[in-house]
MARFITOR-715542 format. One record per residue (C-alpha): x, y, z; residue in one letter. Coordinates in Angstrom, 2 decimals, padded with zeros to 5 digits. Example, Ala and Ser with C-alpha at 12.3 -4.5 7.8 and 13.67 -1.06 7.14 Angstrom:
<pts>
{x = 012.30 | y = -004.50 | z = 007.80 | rest = A}
{x = 013.67 | y = -001.06 | z = 007.14 | rest = S}
</pts>
This chain:
<pts>
{x = -000.08 | y = 000.18 | z = 000.16 | rest = M}
{x = 001.68 | y = 003.26 | z = -000.83 | rest = P}
{x = 002.60 | y = 005.83 | z = 001.97 | rest = P}
{x = -000.32 | y = 009.09 | z = 002.37 | rest = A}
{x = 000.91 | y = 012.03 | z = -000.06 | rest = Q}
{x = 000.73 | y = 014.47 | z = 003.40 | rest = T}
{x = -000.37 | y = 013.25 | z = 006.85 | rest = D}
{x = -001.25 | y = 016.68 | z = 008.62 | rest = S}
{x = -002.03 | y = 014.61 | z = 011.54 | rest = L}
{x = 001.49 | y = 014.02 | z = 012.05 | rest = L}
{x = 001.64 | y = 018.15 | z = 014.03 | rest = K}
{x = 000.21 | y = 016.28 | z = 017.07 | rest = W}
{x = 003.67 | y = 014.42 | z = 017.46 | rest = R}
{x = 005.04 | y = 016.94 | z = 019.53 | rest = S}
{x = 002.23 | y = 017.22 | z = 021.92 | rest = E}
{x = 003.02 | y = 013.52 | z = 023.05 | rest = F}
{x = 006.57 | y = 013.42 | z = 024.50 | rest = P}
{x = 007.06 | y = 009.54 | z = 024.25 | rest = I}
{x = 006.96 | y = 009.15 | z = 020.77 | rest = L}
{x = 010.43 | y = 010.95 | z = 020.92 | rest = E}
{x = 011.61 | y = 008.11 | z = 023.12 | rest = R}
{x = 010.56 | y = 005.07 | z = 021.50 | rest = K}
{x = 011.25 | y = 003.15 | z = 018.25 | rest = A}
{x = 007.29 | y = 002.95 | z = 017.68 | rest = G}
{x = 004.63 | y = 003.39 | z = 020.38 | rest = Y}
{x = 001.77 | y = 001.31 | z = 019.29 | rest = L}
{x = -000.01 | y = 000.23 | z = 022.28 | rest = I}
{x = -002.76 | y = 002.56 | z = 022.16 | rest = N}
{x = -005.52 | y = 000.14 | z = 022.25 | rest = N}
{x = -004.13 | y = -000.26 | z = 025.61 | rest = S}
{x = -002.53 | y = 002.81 | z = 026.89 | rest = L}
{x = -002.75 | y = 005.68 | z = 024.74 | rest = G}
{x = 000.30 | y = 008.10 | z = 025.01 | rest = A}
{x = 000.25 | y = 010.77 | z = 027.81 | rest = M}
{x = -000.80 | y = 014.40 | z = 026.14 | rest = P}
{x = 002.35 | y = 016.93 | z = 027.32 | rest = R}
{x = -000.57 | y = 019.03 | z = 028.54 | rest = K}
{x = -001.72 | y = 016.59 | z = 031.33 | rest = A}
{x = 001.23 | y = 016.92 | z = 033.91 | rest = R}
{x = 000.52 | y = 020.78 | z = 033.46 | rest = Q}
{x = -002.86 | y = 019.95 | z = 034.13 | rest = H}
{x = -001.68 | y = 017.56 | z = 037.26 | rest = L}
{x = 000.80 | y = 021.19 | z = 038.21 | rest = N}
{x = -002.95 | y = 022.90 | z = 038.27 | rest = D}
{x = -004.11 | y = 020.12 | z = 040.64 | rest = Y}
{x = -001.51 | y = 019.96 | z = 042.77 | rest = A}
{x = -001.33 | y = 024.22 | z = 042.73 | rest = D}
{x = -004.87 | y = 024.72 | z = 044.08 | rest = L}
{x = -005.03 | y = 022.02 | z = 046.62 | rest = W}
{x = -001.87 | y = 023.34 | z = 048.55 | rest = D}
{x = -002.59 | y = 026.80 | z = 047.95 | rest = T}
{x = -006.84 | y = 026.73 | z = 048.12 | rest = E}
{x = -007.05 | y = 023.04 | z = 050.40 | rest = G}
{x = -010.44 | y = 022.43 | z = 050.87 | rest = V}
{x = -011.21 | y = 025.87 | z = 049.33 | rest = V}
{x = -010.09 | y = 024.11 | z = 046.42 | rest = A}
{x = -013.49 | y = 022.03 | z = 046.04 | rest = W}
{x = -015.43 | y = 024.91 | z = 044.58 | rest = H}
{x = -013.31 | y = 024.11 | z = 041.94 | rest = S}
{x = -013.26 | y = 020.99 | z = 041.61 | rest = W}
{x = -017.12 | y = 019.89 | z = 041.48 | rest = L}
{x = -018.15 | y = 022.09 | z = 038.69 | rest = P}
{x = -014.51 | y = 020.27 | z = 036.94 | rest = M}
{x = -016.49 | y = 017.06 | z = 036.92 | rest = V}
{x = -019.51 | y = 018.05 | z = 035.33 | rest = T}
{x = -017.61 | y = 019.81 | z = 032.93 | rest = Q}
{x = -015.41 | y = 016.95 | z = 032.19 | rest = T}
{x = -018.01 | y = 014.47 | z = 031.80 | rest = A}
{x = -019.49 | y = 017.40 | z = 028.65 | rest = D}
{x = -016.63 | y = 017.08 | z = 027.31 | rest = L}
{x = -016.33 | y = 013.94 | z = 027.08 | rest = L}
{x = -019.63 | y = 013.67 | z = 025.98 | rest = G}
{x = -019.35 | y = 016.08 | z = 023.16 | rest = S}
{x = -017.12 | y = 013.57 | z = 021.63 | rest = I}
{x = -019.99 | y = 011.36 | z = 021.24 | rest = I}
{x = -022.63 | y = 013.62 | z = 021.03 | rest = N}
{x = -024.30 | y = 012.99 | z = 024.34 | rest = A}
{x = -026.03 | y = 015.65 | z = 025.78 | rest = P}
{x = -025.42 | y = 017.68 | z = 028.18 | rest = P}
{x = -026.39 | y = 016.27 | z = 031.65 | rest = G}
{x = -026.06 | y = 012.49 | z = 030.37 | rest = T}
{x = -022.62 | y = 011.66 | z = 031.24 | rest = M}
{x = -021.21 | y = 011.17 | z = 034.78 | rest = S}
{x = -017.22 | y = 010.07 | z = 035.79 | rest = M}
{x = -016.47 | y = 007.32 | z = 037.85 | rest = H}
{x = -013.24 | y = 005.25 | z = 038.58 | rest = Q}
{x = -013.96 | y = 002.08 | z = 036.28 | rest = N}
{x = -015.78 | y = 000.03 | z = 034.20 | rest = V}
{x = -016.93 | y = -002.32 | z = 036.59 | rest = S}
{x = -017.58 | y = -000.36 | z = 038.90 | rest = T}
{x = -019.92 | y = 001.39 | z = 036.70 | rest = L}
{x = -021.69 | y = -001.98 | z = 035.56 | rest = I}
{x = -021.72 | y = -002.77 | z = 039.33 | rest = S}
{x = -024.17 | y = 000.88 | z = 039.16 | rest = V}
{x = -026.25 | y = -000.32 | z = 036.32 | rest = L}
{x = -026.74 | y = -003.57 | z = 038.22 | rest = I}
{x = -028.00 | y = -002.26 | z = 041.10 | rest = S}
{x = -031.14 | y = -000.90 | z = 039.52 | rest = G}
{x = -032.30 | y = -003.53 | z = 037.62 | rest = L}
{x = -034.20 | y = -006.55 | z = 039.19 | rest = S}
{x = -034.06 | y = -010.52 | z = 037.77 | rest = F}
{x = -036.75 | y = -011.68 | z = 039.90 | rest = S}
{x = -039.24 | y = -011.81 | z = 037.29 | rest = G}
{x = -039.77 | y = -013.49 | z = 033.79 | rest = R}
{x = -037.57 | y = -010.93 | z = 032.03 | rest = R}
{x = -034.20 | y = -012.09 | z = 033.52 | rest = N}
{x = -032.09 | y = -012.77 | z = 030.49 | rest = K}
{x = -028.76 | y = -011.37 | z = 030.44 | rest = V}
{x = -027.68 | y = -011.53 | z = 026.22 | rest = V}
{x = -023.72 | y = -011.22 | z = 025.96 | rest = L}
{x = -020.50 | y = -012.64 | z = 023.73 | rest = T}
{x = -018.07 | y = -014.92 | z = 024.51 | rest = E}
{x = -015.94 | y = -012.34 | z = 023.29 | rest = L}
{x = -016.87 | y = -009.35 | z = 025.92 | rest = N}
{x = -014.23 | y = -008.38 | z = 028.20 | rest = F}
{x = -013.60 | y = -010.47 | z = 030.82 | rest = P}
{x = -014.48 | y = -007.74 | z = 033.39 | rest = S}
{x = -017.49 | y = -006.99 | z = 032.40 | rest = V}
{x = -018.21 | y = -010.51 | z = 032.04 | rest = V}
{x = -017.61 | y = -011.32 | z = 035.54 | rest = Y}
{x = -020.25 | y = -008.51 | z = 037.14 | rest = N}
{x = -023.50 | y = -010.07 | z = 034.74 | rest = W}
{x = -022.13 | y = -013.34 | z = 035.80 | rest = M}
{x = -022.39 | y = -012.93 | z = 039.31 | rest = A}
{x = -026.34 | y = -012.20 | z = 038.41 | rest = Q}
{x = -027.32 | y = -016.10 | z = 038.14 | rest = R}
{x = -026.99 | y = -016.31 | z = 041.99 | rest = R}
{x = -030.00 | y = -013.25 | z = 041.81 | rest = N}
{x = -031.80 | y = -015.16 | z = 039.40 | rest = G}
{x = -030.00 | y = -013.31 | z = 035.62 | rest = A}
{x = -029.71 | y = -015.91 | z = 032.92 | rest = R}
{x = -026.96 | y = -015.97 | z = 030.55 | rest = I}
{x = -026.65 | y = -016.68 | z = 027.31 | rest = E}
{x = -023.11 | y = -016.27 | z = 025.36 | rest = A}
{x = -023.41 | y = -015.49 | z = 021.96 | rest = V}
{x = -020.65 | y = -017.73 | z = 020.45 | rest = K}
{x = -018.34 | y = -016.29 | z = 017.72 | rest = S}
{x = -018.57 | y = -018.19 | z = 014.48 | rest = R}
{x = -015.43 | y = -017.88 | z = 013.20 | rest = D}
{x = -013.04 | y = -018.77 | z = 015.43 | rest = G}
{x = -013.12 | y = -015.36 | z = 017.70 | rest = G}
{x = -012.60 | y = -012.34 | z = 015.51 | rest = L}
{x = -016.16 | y = -011.44 | z = 015.25 | rest = N}
{x = -019.35 | y = -011.38 | z = 016.26 | rest = I}
{x = -022.49 | y = -011.83 | z = 013.61 | rest = E}
{x = -025.35 | y = -009.73 | z = 013.42 | rest = T}
{x = -027.81 | y = -012.43 | z = 012.91 | rest = E}
{x = -026.55 | y = -014.56 | z = 016.13 | rest = D}
{x = -026.92 | y = -011.55 | z = 018.34 | rest = L}
{x = -030.45 | y = -010.67 | z = 017.02 | rest = L}
{x = -031.97 | y = -014.07 | z = 017.41 | rest = A}
{x = -030.93 | y = -014.27 | z = 020.99 | rest = A}
{x = -032.90 | y = -010.77 | z = 022.01 | rest = I}
{x = -036.62 | y = -012.23 | z = 022.63 | rest = D}
{x = -039.53 | y = -010.23 | z = 024.97 | rest = D}
{x = -037.99 | y = -012.32 | z = 028.15 | rest = E}
{x = -034.45 | y = -010.44 | z = 027.71 | rest = T}
{x = -034.16 | y = -007.73 | z = 030.67 | rest = L}
{x = -030.24 | y = -006.35 | z = 028.95 | rest = V}
{x = -027.80 | y = -007.13 | z = 026.19 | rest = V}
{x = -024.44 | y = -006.43 | z = 027.19 | rest = S}
{x = -022.19 | y = -005.66 | z = 023.63 | rest = L}
{x = -018.74 | y = -004.90 | z = 023.43 | rest = D}
{x = -018.31 | y = -001.83 | z = 020.00 | rest = L}
{x = -014.75 | y = -003.64 | z = 019.33 | rest = V}
{x = -013.42 | y = -006.42 | z = 020.99 | rest = L}
{x = -010.36 | y = -006.40 | z = 022.83 | rest = F}
{x = -008.84 | y = -009.69 | z = 021.57 | rest = R}
{x = -009.14 | y = -009.32 | z = 017.46 | rest = S}
{x = -010.40 | y = -005.31 | z = 016.98 | rest = S}
{x = -013.48 | y = -007.00 | z = 015.52 | rest = G}
{x = -016.11 | y = -003.97 | z = 015.26 | rest = L}
{x = -019.66 | y = -005.39 | z = 016.07 | rest = V}
{x = -022.66 | y = -004.11 | z = 013.79 | rest = D}
{x = -025.03 | y = -002.88 | z = 017.70 | rest = V}
{x = -027.29 | y = -000.35 | z = 015.46 | rest = K}
{x = -029.68 | y = -003.37 | z = 014.77 | rest = P}
{x = -028.95 | y = -005.40 | z = 018.10 | rest = V}
{x = -030.04 | y = -002.04 | z = 020.12 | rest = I}
{x = -033.44 | y = -001.41 | z = 017.57 | rest = E}
{x = -033.91 | y = -004.93 | z = 018.07 | rest = K}
{x = -033.67 | y = -005.10 | z = 022.00 | rest = A}
{x = -035.96 | y = -001.66 | z = 022.23 | rest = N}
{x = -038.59 | y = -003.30 | z = 020.70 | rest = R}
{x = -038.45 | y = -005.99 | z = 022.87 | rest = H}
{x = -038.13 | y = -003.92 | z = 026.07 | rest = G}
{x = -034.84 | y = -005.32 | z = 026.80 | rest = A}
{x = -031.94 | y = -002.15 | z = 027.75 | rest = L}
{x = -028.74 | y = -002.17 | z = 025.83 | rest = V}
{x = -025.73 | y = -001.21 | z = 027.49 | rest = V}
{x = -022.54 | y = -000.63 | z = 024.94 | rest = L}
{x = -018.96 | y = -001.12 | z = 026.10 | rest = D}
{x = -017.03 | y = 001.28 | z = 024.30 | rest = C}
{x = -013.45 | y = 001.14 | z = 026.10 | rest = Y}
{x = -012.09 | y = -000.21 | z = 022.65 | rest = Q}
{x = -013.42 | y = 002.44 | z = 020.38 | rest = A}
{x = -014.23 | y = 005.94 | z = 022.32 | rest = T}
{x = -011.79 | y = 008.12 | z = 020.60 | rest = G}
{x = -011.05 | y = 005.58 | z = 017.46 | rest = A}
{x = -014.68 | y = 004.99 | z = 016.33 | rest = V}
{x = -017.03 | y = 007.45 | z = 015.61 | rest = P}
{x = -019.85 | y = 007.10 | z = 017.89 | rest = I}
{x = -022.99 | y = 009.21 | z = 018.12 | rest = D}
{x = -025.26 | y = 007.50 | z = 021.21 | rest = V}
{x = -028.04 | y = 010.01 | z = 019.94 | rest = R}
{x = -027.96 | y = 007.99 | z = 016.29 | rest = A}
{x = -027.65 | y = 004.60 | z = 017.80 | rest = L}
{x = -030.31 | y = 004.92 | z = 020.25 | rest = G}
{x = -027.96 | y = 003.19 | z = 023.16 | rest = V}
{x = -029.32 | y = 003.29 | z = 026.52 | rest = D}
{x = -026.17 | y = 003.17 | z = 028.47 | rest = F}
{x = -022.27 | y = 003.76 | z = 027.14 | rest = L}
{x = -019.08 | y = 003.11 | z = 029.19 | rest = V}
{x = -015.70 | y = 003.18 | z = 028.83 | rest = G}
{x = -012.85 | y = 004.54 | z = 030.25 | rest = G}
{x = -009.95 | y = 006.88 | z = 029.37 | rest = S}
{x = -007.20 | y = 005.28 | z = 029.59 | rest = V}
{x = -006.71 | y = 003.77 | z = 025.73 | rest = K}
{x = -007.51 | y = 005.88 | z = 022.69 | rest = W}
{x = -008.84 | y = 008.86 | z = 024.48 | rest = L}
{x = -004.95 | y = 009.25 | z = 025.59 | rest = C}
{x = -006.42 | y = 010.20 | z = 029.28 | rest = G}
{x = -004.58 | y = 007.63 | z = 032.08 | rest = G}
{x = -006.23 | y = 005.87 | z = 034.69 | rest = S}
{x = -009.36 | y = 006.36 | z = 036.91 | rest = G}
{x = -011.52 | y = 008.18 | z = 034.07 | rest = A}
{x = -014.32 | y = 006.14 | z = 033.67 | rest = A}
{x = -017.43 | y = 007.54 | z = 032.22 | rest = Y}
{x = -021.21 | y = 006.19 | z = 031.66 | rest = L}
{x = -023.50 | y = 007.86 | z = 029.14 | rest = Y}
{x = -027.45 | y = 007.05 | z = 030.37 | rest = A}
{x = -029.82 | y = 008.30 | z = 027.92 | rest = R}
{x = -031.78 | y = 010.97 | z = 028.81 | rest = Q}
{x = -035.38 | y = 009.66 | z = 028.67 | rest = E}
{x = -034.36 | y = 006.64 | z = 031.14 | rest = L}
{x = -032.44 | y = 008.99 | z = 034.00 | rest = I}
{x = -035.68 | y = 009.94 | z = 035.65 | rest = P}
{x = -036.75 | y = 006.53 | z = 036.64 | rest = D}
{x = -033.77 | y = 004.58 | z = 036.89 | rest = F}
{x = -032.85 | y = 003.67 | z = 041.00 | rest = K}
{x = -029.15 | y = 002.47 | z = 041.24 | rest = P}
{x = -028.88 | y = 000.73 | z = 044.67 | rest = R}
{x = -025.14 | y = 000.96 | z = 045.00 | rest = M}
{x = -024.89 | y = 004.49 | z = 045.05 | rest = T}
{x = -023.55 | y = 007.49 | z = 047.41 | rest = G}
{x = -024.02 | y = 011.07 | z = 048.34 | rest = W}
{x = -022.83 | y = 012.58 | z = 045.01 | rest = F}
{x = -025.97 | y = 010.84 | z = 043.83 | rest = S}
{x = -028.02 | y = 013.23 | z = 045.72 | rest = D}
{x = -029.96 | y = 015.96 | z = 044.15 | rest = A}
{x = -028.60 | y = 017.75 | z = 047.18 | rest = H}
{x = -025.32 | y = 016.36 | z = 048.63 | rest = P}
{x = -024.23 | y = 019.13 | z = 050.88 | rest = F}
{x = -027.57 | y = 018.86 | z = 052.63 | rest = D}
{x = -026.11 | y = 015.53 | z = 054.55 | rest = F}
{x = -029.75 | y = 014.77 | z = 055.21 | rest = H}
{x = -030.35 | y = 011.59 | z = 056.78 | rest = F}
{x = -032.81 | y = 008.94 | z = 055.16 | rest = G}
{x = -033.22 | y = 007.88 | z = 051.41 | rest = D}
{x = -031.05 | y = 009.34 | z = 048.70 | rest = V}
{x = -032.85 | y = 011.54 | z = 046.72 | rest = E}
{x = -031.71 | y = 010.83 | z = 043.48 | rest = Y}
{x = -030.03 | y = 013.46 | z = 041.36 | rest = A}
{x = -032.11 | y = 014.41 | z = 038.27 | rest = A}
{x = -029.76 | y = 013.99 | z = 035.88 | rest = D}
{x = -027.12 | y = 011.40 | z = 035.35 | rest = A}
{x = -024.80 | y = 012.44 | z = 038.16 | rest = H}
{x = -027.57 | y = 009.45 | z = 040.29 | rest = R}
{x = -024.54 | y = 007.39 | z = 038.89 | rest = F}
{x = -022.16 | y = 008.45 | z = 040.94 | rest = M}
{x = -021.93 | y = 007.14 | z = 043.84 | rest = G}
{x = -019.08 | y = 008.54 | z = 046.15 | rest = G}
{x = -016.68 | y = 011.24 | z = 045.68 | rest = S}
{x = -015.04 | y = 011.71 | z = 042.57 | rest = P}
{x = -011.21 | y = 010.99 | z = 041.50 | rest = S}
{x = -010.39 | y = 014.72 | z = 040.92 | rest = V}
{x = -006.60 | y = 013.99 | z = 040.07 | rest = P}
{x = -008.00 | y = 011.67 | z = 036.97 | rest = A}
{x = -010.07 | y = 013.71 | z = 035.93 | rest = L}
{x = -007.21 | y = 016.68 | z = 035.57 | rest = Y}
{x = -005.15 | y = 013.87 | z = 033.85 | rest = A}
{x = -007.68 | y = 013.23 | z = 031.43 | rest = A}
{x = -009.01 | y = 016.66 | z = 029.87 | rest = R}
{x = -006.02 | y = 017.45 | z = 027.77 | rest = A}
{x = -006.76 | y = 014.00 | z = 025.60 | rest = G}
{x = -010.28 | y = 014.95 | z = 025.03 | rest = Y}
{x = -009.31 | y = 018.49 | z = 024.23 | rest = E}
{x = -007.10 | y = 016.87 | z = 021.57 | rest = I}
{x = -009.27 | y = 014.16 | z = 020.27 | rest = I}
{x = -012.16 | y = 016.73 | z = 020.09 | rest = R}
{x = -010.27 | y = 018.79 | z = 017.95 | rest = E}
{x = -008.35 | y = 016.29 | z = 015.57 | rest = V}
{x = -011.63 | y = 014.88 | z = 015.28 | rest = G}
{x = -012.45 | y = 010.95 | z = 015.68 | rest = V}
{x = -013.74 | y = 011.05 | z = 011.41 | rest = A}
{x = -009.75 | y = 012.03 | z = 010.55 | rest = A}
{x = -008.70 | y = 009.49 | z = 013.50 | rest = I}
{x = -010.62 | y = 006.79 | z = 011.82 | rest = R}
{x = -009.66 | y = 007.65 | z = 008.32 | rest = E}
{x = -006.63 | y = 007.66 | z = 009.01 | rest = K}
{x = -006.47 | y = 004.43 | z = 011.28 | rest = S}
{x = -008.15 | y = 002.48 | z = 008.38 | rest = L}
{x = -005.72 | y = 003.15 | z = 006.07 | rest = R}
{x = -002.45 | y = 001.92 | z = 008.66 | rest = Q}
{x = -004.17 | y = -001.10 | z = 009.57 | rest = T}
{x = -004.66 | y = -002.04 | z = 006.36 | rest = S}
{x = -000.54 | y = -001.22 | z = 005.61 | rest = L}
{x = -000.20 | y = -003.57 | z = 008.62 | rest = V}
{x = -002.06 | y = -006.32 | z = 007.18 | rest = M}
{x = -000.62 | y = -006.29 | z = 004.08 | rest = A}
{x = 002.90 | y = -006.12 | z = 005.34 | rest = L}
{x = 002.01 | y = -009.07 | z = 007.76 | rest = A}
{x = 000.51 | y = -011.10 | z = 004.34 | rest = D}
{x = 004.16 | y = -010.93 | z = 003.03 | rest = E}
{x = 005.45 | y = -012.89 | z = 005.82 | rest = Q}
{x = 002.97 | y = -014.82 | z = 005.97 | rest = G}
{x = 001.56 | y = -013.88 | z = 009.33 | rest = L}
{x = -001.58 | y = -014.67 | z = 011.15 | rest = K}
{x = -003.63 | y = -011.92 | z = 010.96 | rest = V}
{x = -006.27 | y = -012.34 | z = 014.14 | rest = N}
{x = -008.44 | y = -009.36 | z = 013.04 | rest = T}
{x = -011.41 | y = -009.25 | z = 010.45 | rest = P}
{x = -010.32 | y = -008.01 | z = 007.24 | rest = R}
{x = -013.17 | y = -005.91 | z = 005.98 | rest = A}
{x = -012.71 | y = -002.30 | z = 006.73 | rest = P}
{x = -016.60 | y = -001.64 | z = 008.41 | rest = H}
{x = -015.72 | y = -004.98 | z = 010.45 | rest = R}
{x = -012.62 | y = -004.25 | z = 012.55 | rest = R}
{x = -011.49 | y = -001.00 | z = 014.69 | rest = G}
{x = -008.29 | y = 000.05 | z = 015.05 | rest = N}
{x = -005.83 | y = -002.92 | z = 016.32 | rest = T}
{x = -004.46 | y = -005.55 | z = 013.86 | rest = V}
{x = -003.46 | y = -008.80 | z = 016.05 | rest = C}
{x = -000.81 | y = -010.68 | z = 014.17 | rest = V}
{x = 000.51 | y = -014.49 | z = 015.27 | rest = D}
{x = 003.03 | y = -016.26 | z = 014.54 | rest = F}
{x = 004.98 | y = -019.19 | z = 016.22 | rest = E}
{x = 007.08 | y = -017.40 | z = 019.01 | rest = G}
{x = 004.90 | y = -014.22 | z = 019.08 | rest = S}
{x = 004.82 | y = -014.02 | z = 022.81 | rest = E}
{x = 008.59 | y = -013.93 | z = 023.14 | rest = D}
{x = 008.53 | y = -011.14 | z = 019.99 | rest = A}
{x = 006.25 | y = -009.11 | z = 022.01 | rest = C}
{x = 009.14 | y = -009.22 | z = 024.69 | rest = H}
{x = 012.49 | y = -008.02 | z = 022.25 | rest = R}
{x = 010.04 | y = -005.54 | z = 020.83 | rest = L}
{x = 009.60 | y = -003.99 | z = 023.71 | rest = I}
{x = 013.22 | y = -004.34 | z = 024.43 | rest = E}
{x = 014.32 | y = -002.28 | z = 021.06 | rest = Q}
{x = 011.69 | y = 000.22 | z = 021.95 | rest = G}
{x = 008.53 | y = -000.89 | z = 020.23 | rest = F}
{x = 005.69 | y = -000.49 | z = 022.60 | rest = V}
{x = 003.37 | y = -003.50 | z = 021.92 | rest = V}
{x = 001.53 | y = -005.87 | z = 023.63 | rest = D}
{x = 000.24 | y = -010.21 | z = 023.15 | rest = W}
{x = -002.82 | y = -011.52 | z = 023.88 | rest = R}
{x = -003.81 | y = -015.43 | z = 024.12 | rest = P}
{x = -004.99 | y = -016.36 | z = 021.17 | rest = N}
{x = -004.54 | y = -013.17 | z = 019.75 | rest = G}
{x = -000.77 | y = -012.29 | z = 019.50 | rest = G}
{x = 000.83 | y = -008.88 | z = 019.18 | rest = I}
{x = -001.35 | y = -006.71 | z = 018.91 | rest = R}
{x = -000.28 | y = -003.08 | z = 016.52 | rest = I}
{x = -001.90 | y = 000.06 | z = 017.39 | rest = S}
{x = -001.35 | y = 002.77 | z = 015.44 | rest = P}
{x = -003.02 | y = 006.66 | z = 016.31 | rest = H}
{x = -003.34 | y = 009.83 | z = 014.60 | rest = F}
{x = -000.06 | y = 010.67 | z = 016.06 | rest = Y}
{x = 002.19 | y = 007.58 | z = 014.67 | rest = N}
{x = 003.71 | y = 007.86 | z = 011.23 | rest = S}
{x = 003.99 | y = 004.66 | z = 008.70 | rest = D}
{x = 007.44 | y = 004.40 | z = 008.92 | rest = S}
{x = 006.81 | y = 002.99 | z = 012.65 | rest = E}
{x = 004.38 | y = 000.90 | z = 010.52 | rest = C}
{x = 006.71 | y = -000.51 | z = 008.48 | rest = R}
{x = 009.71 | y = -000.32 | z = 011.04 | rest = S}
{x = 008.23 | y = -002.45 | z = 013.37 | rest = I}
{x = 007.10 | y = -005.30 | z = 010.64 | rest = M}
{x = 010.44 | y = -004.93 | z = 009.56 | rest = E}
{x = 011.63 | y = -005.91 | z = 013.23 | rest = A}
{x = 008.96 | y = -008.41 | z = 013.19 | rest = I}
{x = 010.50 | y = -010.15 | z = 010.06 | rest = R}
{x = 014.31 | y = -009.98 | z = 011.51 | rest = E}
{x = 013.22 | y = -011.40 | z = 014.74 | rest = L}
{x = 011.79 | y = -014.46 | z = 012.82 | rest = R}
{x = 014.42 | y = -014.84 | z = 010.57 | rest = R}
{x = 016.57 | y = -014.91 | z = 013.97 | rest = S}
{x = 015.24 | y = -018.53 | z = 014.29 | rest = R}
{x = 015.89 | y = -017.68 | z = 018.21 | rest = T}
{x = 012.31 | y = -017.13 | z = 019.38 | rest = L}
{x = 011.14 | y = -019.27 | z = 022.11 | rest = Q}
{x = 008.11 | y = -020.58 | z = 023.29 | rest = M}
{x = 006.35 | y = -020.14 | z = 026.18 | rest = F}
{x = 004.88 | y = -022.53 | z = 028.41 | rest = P}
{x = 001.41 | y = -020.93 | z = 029.97 | rest = V}
{x = 002.18 | y = -021.21 | z = 033.53 | rest = E}
{x = 005.14 | y = -019.38 | z = 032.91 | rest = S}
{x = 002.97 | y = -016.30 | z = 031.95 | rest = R}
{x = 003.26 | y = -013.43 | z = 034.55 | rest = A}
{x = -000.16 | y = -012.88 | z = 036.50 | rest = H}
</pts>
């Protein structure tokens, strides 16, 4: 595949210092590069805490809402429909706490390719009466077919839990028809966009999705501890989580005794005190992603992931990512004998990637990566394979 004639997005490279120190920072599916301004934002947090003490909350509290709405602008979420939290597992628990599995409508539809952290939460509800139906992958783990998801939804379905982009293969699930059928049958849809937000264009209003969750660690370049929840506006007034806290209350600083009086907007999902430093760190990434534009990010990614696939094919590597552009996210998973060992050696050479069982090496260029970085890592893989020194690791030797 010929290189792009011009790549205007490379002007953003200077905003990410780690790119100056690594041969190829291609781990954006796992941890996006830290924006230069994130350090300054964290210094601002520390300065405010240092100079104002408890009075700093007068600045911190509005910032929580402002950060949620900033992120909401990336996925076309109306103000007041986004809330921030520490991680997706907790957010799923908050949502589950507002559901009942005691009636006939107690089925949870998910897929065998969902991220485990979310699956564990739903599986735990079997002791409360939930019936779990896990939709299988037809192609050995690359993707989930829409018609299989549709067939699983019926009048006994309470929730459909989906990953928009699959973590192991970067398969992109066609969720729009699934959301439409779930809504027709009175079921809720919880869409996990951890591997998608900032990489794949998302419009929550056009999708009609009920709830959307994700975190800032990956394509949003926002670091850890800043997860988010979108709730469809029409659902908020009647959804009453039992997992709650003082920031879920309409008037948290009244400190009243008794039942929570739920906030009118998405604050009702917040629970306890927010992780303010994480939100300071996350804002720089959100601001850059919004300015660059997810559509432009996606266009470049499709070109670069096609390049990586073509280079993998030249070497005869197994590609564990769907080939069709409309069925894949922004990562290419390549596998071969000794790939786990190769991943460690690539990291030693300054290429930052990771490896997953049944997936292989995950290569994830972002908008600030160059075509030459994509070519360089594939050439490094070629040389490692030529060396005939790659080892196969037994399962029990892996770090846990």
